N, C-alpha and C positions, 0 to 999 in steps of 0.2 A: 583191179578193183579199185573204186574209189576209197579215199581215207574217211573213217567215220567223221561226221560233223563234230567240231570241238565240243559243242553244247551237249550233243549225243553222249560222247565220251565222257563228259564230266558227270552227268546223271548216272552213267553206268559205274563208275567208280564210286560215286556216293551209295549206289543201291548195293553194290557186291563189297563194299569196304570191309564189312565184317568177315570176309574170307581171309584177308591178309592179317586182319587183327588177330583171330583165334588162330592161325598158323603160328605168328609170332608169340603169343601168349602161351601155347603149348609148348613151344621151343624153350622159352624160359622156365617154364614148370619142369620140364624134363632135364634142365640143366646143359642144354646142347653146347653153349658158348662157353661154359666152365670147362666142360670135357675137352673141346677143341683148343682152347687155350693152353691146356696141358700138354697135349698131343695130337695134331692133326692126323686125320685117318681117313681110310675108305668107308664107303657106306656099309659093307659088310661087317667092318670091326665096329664100328658104331652102333650096329644092331645089337650086339651084345652089351656094350658099355651103356647104352640108353635104354636098353629093355624096350626096343620097338620092333615091330613085325617086319620080318625081311621083305614081305612083299610090297610093303608101302614106304620103307625107309628112304629109299632112292628119291622116291616122288616128294616126300617130304623134305628133304635136305635140298634138292633141287629147287624146290619152291622157296627155300630161304636164300638160295644163291640168286633167283630171279628178283627177290625182294631187296637184295643189296646187302643182307646181313652175313652171308657166308660167301666164300670164293672156293672155287673147284679147279684144280690143275692136275692133269693126268690121273684123274679118279681120287684124288685125295682132297678132303674137305678142310678148311681153315677159317677162322674168323676174319670177317672184314675189319679194317682197323677200328671203326667205331664200335662195332659189336664187341671187340676185344677189349676195348677200354671200359665200356660202360655196363657189359653183360656178363662179365666174368666174376662170379661170387667171391673170389679169392682177392680181388683187387679193391683197393679203398674207393676208386671211382665207381663202384657198382651201384646201378640205380634200379636194378631189377626187382627189388622188393616191392617198389611201388606196382610193377606189372603182376607180380604174384598176387598181390591183392586184388587187382583188377580181374584177373583171371578167376579167382576163388569167389569173389564177393560181386563184383560190379558186373562183368559180363552177363553172368546167369540172370541177376535181378534185373538188369535194364531188359531183357526180353519181356518184361511185364509192362512195358511203357503203355502199350494200348489201353490195358485196363486202368492204369493211372489217368489217362487222358479220357476215359470215359466215366470214371468215378470221382475224379479229384482226390482220391486217397492214395497213401502210400501202400506199397505191396510187402511190407515186411510184418512180422509176427506182432510187433508193437507200433502202435501209431501215436502214442503220445510223446511229446518231445523229449520229456525227461527220461523216458525208458528206451530211447532209440538205441543205445548202445547195450542194453540188457543182454539182448541176443547175440551180439557180436562178443561180448566179454565172456559169456559162457562157454565159448567154443575156443580152446586153448590155441589150435592149429590157426584158426582163422585170426585170432586176436594177435598171435605173433606176426602173422602177414601185415595186418592193420598197422601194428606200432612200427614195424620196419619199413613199411610203405610211407607212413608219415614222416618219418625220419628222412628218408630219401627225398620225399618231395619238398621237405624244408631246408635241407642243408644248403643249398645255393642261395636261397633266400636270406638264410641266417648270415652267411658271409657278406651279403650285401648291406643287410642291417648293421653288422658289427662295424663295417668300414665306414659307412655312409652317414650315419645318424650321429647327432651331435652328443655322444656320450660323454665327452668332457664336461657337460653341463649337469650331470646327474651322477647320483652315487649307487642307486639301486634300481633293478628291474625285475619283473615277473612275468613270466610266459604263461598266460591262462590258457589250459588246454594243452600242455606242453608235451604230452606223449612221454617218450623216453628222456626229454630234455635237451636235444640238440642245439635249440636255438639259444637258450641260456648258456650252455656249455661254450659254445663258439663266440657269443658276445664277450663272455668272461675271458677266454683265451685271448682275444684281440684288444681288450680293454682292460689292464691290469688293475684298475681301480674299482670296477664294477662288483658289486656284490648282487648275485643273481638267484632267482627262485624259479623252480619248475613247479607250477600248480596243476595237480590233475587228481582224479579219483584214485581212492587207495589201491584199486587193482593194479595202478601202474607202478606203484612205490618199489617193489623189488627190482624190476627192470630198470627204472630210472635211477635208482640208488647204484646199482652195479655199473650203469653207463657212466654216471657222475664220477663214481669211485675210480674209474679207469681213464679219466679224462685229463688229469693233470692239474685240473682247477677246482678239485673237491674242496679246497679251504675256502673257495668263495661262491661255491653253487651248492644249493640245497634242494630238497624235494619238500613240498608242502602238500599234504593230502587233504582233500576236501572236495565237497559238492559245490559247484560253482552258483548253483540257485539256493542252497540251503545255509551255506557258510559264507559268512564275510570275506571279502578279499584281503589278503594281508596288506598293510600300508607299503607302498613302493613309490618311487619317484616315476617309474615308466611301467605301463602294462602293454603286452602285446598279446594281440589275438590273431592267430595264424589259421585260416581255414577253418574257423569255430562258428562264427556267426551264421553261416549259410545252413547249419544243421537245425536250425530253431525258426518257429515262426515269428512274425514281427513284433508281438508282445514280448517274448522271450529275447529277442535281438536287442530290444529297447531296454529291458531289465539288466542285461549283462552291461550294456554301455553305461548305463546308470550308476550301476555299481561300482565301475571302474572310475567313473567320475568322482563319485563321493568319496572313494579311497585315496584319490591322488592329493598331493598338496598343491598349492598354487604353484603354477608354472609347470606342473606335471604334465605327462604326455600319454596319449593312448596311440598304439600303433595297430591297425587293422590291416592285415594283408590276405591276398587268396587270389582266385581267378574271377576277377569281377567283369561284369557286363559293361560294354561301352555305352556311354550315354544315350546314344542314338539307337541302341540295341538293333544293330544291322552288321556289325563287322567282326566282333570277336566271336567267332563260331565256338571255340573251345569253351568259353563261359557260358555261352548260351545253351550248348549240349550238356555240359555239366550240370547248368540248372535243372534241365529236366531229369538228369540222374538223381539228383538230390531229392526231387519231388516224388521219384518212385521209392525212394528208401525212407525218407523222412516226411514231416510237415513243414520242413524248412525250404529255403528257396535262396538262390543268388541274386545279386542286386548290383546296381550301377554305382559309379563313383559318387554321383551326385545324391543318390539315395543315402549312401553311407555318411556322406558330409552332413546331410539334413539331420539324421539321427542323432549325430554327435553334437550337433548345434543345438538340437532340442533338449539334449541332456545337460547342456551348460557349457560345452567347450566353445571358448570365445574366438578361436582361430583354427581353421582346418585347412587341409590342403590335400591334394590327390595327385598321384604321378604312376606311371607305368613302371614295372620293373622289366629287367632284361629277361627276354622269353614272353611268355603270356600273363604273368602276374601282374597285379596293382598294388598299391598300398594307400591307404588313408591315414593322414596324422592328424589327431586333434590336440590342442594345448589348451589346458585349463587355465 
C-alpha cells in the first residue's frame, strides 16, 4: 500500500492530537511515572497500584510506550529516560504540576473554543478581568494545581533571568503576580546582594511564605500581599511580570505597565516574559494556540514582541528590547 501523503499525515496528526494529549495527561494525573520510578512492574501489578481497570490497563500502558514515555521489556514497564527525569513527583526536576493544571482546567475548558469563536466571550463563570481568578481561587484542589503549575513553568525562566540580567546594577526586585515566589527566590539565590519581593493576592500568602521560609534566602525575600489594580506597587529597582499581562484586556495591560513605570526610579527596569506571538503571527504555534485558550478563559489575549514594546514606550520607558528565551518563551525589557 502507498504511504500517506505527508500533508495528509500532518493534518491527521493535528486533528487527532488530543488523543495523545489526554492519554499523557491522564498518566500524569494517575501518577504512572512516579509509581514506575520507584518500581518497574507488569501491567497486572500496575492495575492495583494505579487503581485502573484490568481490561484497559495494558492498552493504556502500551499507548504510553508508543508515545515514547514508557519502555516495556519482557512484560515489565519502566519509565523512558525523559519521563523518569521530568515526571516523577519525587524528583526536584518534576514538571508535572504544569500538566496537572492543564488536565484539571485547560483541557476541559478549551473544549468550549467554538462558543468563544462565535460569541467573542470567555467561557468561565466570571467574565470581568479583575474577577478572573475568583472561581479558581475558590477551589482548593484546583488552586494548588495552579500554583504548582505556575511555579513549574517559571522555574527555568527564573534561572535564566537570575543568571543573564544585569542584577549588579540594581539592589531590589519585585515579581508582580509572583504566585508562590519561585522567581524572586531564585534571583536572590544567585545574586546575594538582591532584596526581593513576591507580590500577589492575600490568598497566596500562606503558600508563598512557607516556600520562601524553606528556600534559604528568607532573610532577603519577602511576600507583599495586595491587589495589583487597587494597591500601589511597592517601590523597587526592577519589576518582573511573568505570564501576567496576557490575562487582561488592553486597558488593564496598559494600566499595569504604567503602574510599574511610575513606581520605578530612573534607570529602573521592567521585565515582561511569557509565550509571545512572533511579530509576523505565523511561526510560533505555541503562542498562537495559547492565545486562543486565554480568550476562552478570560477577556485577555497574548501579544507580539512589537506590541509589548509599544505599550512600554507609551508608558514612558525610553529604551526597550525583546529577545527569545530558550524553549518557546520571550522577554521584553523596558528601562526608565
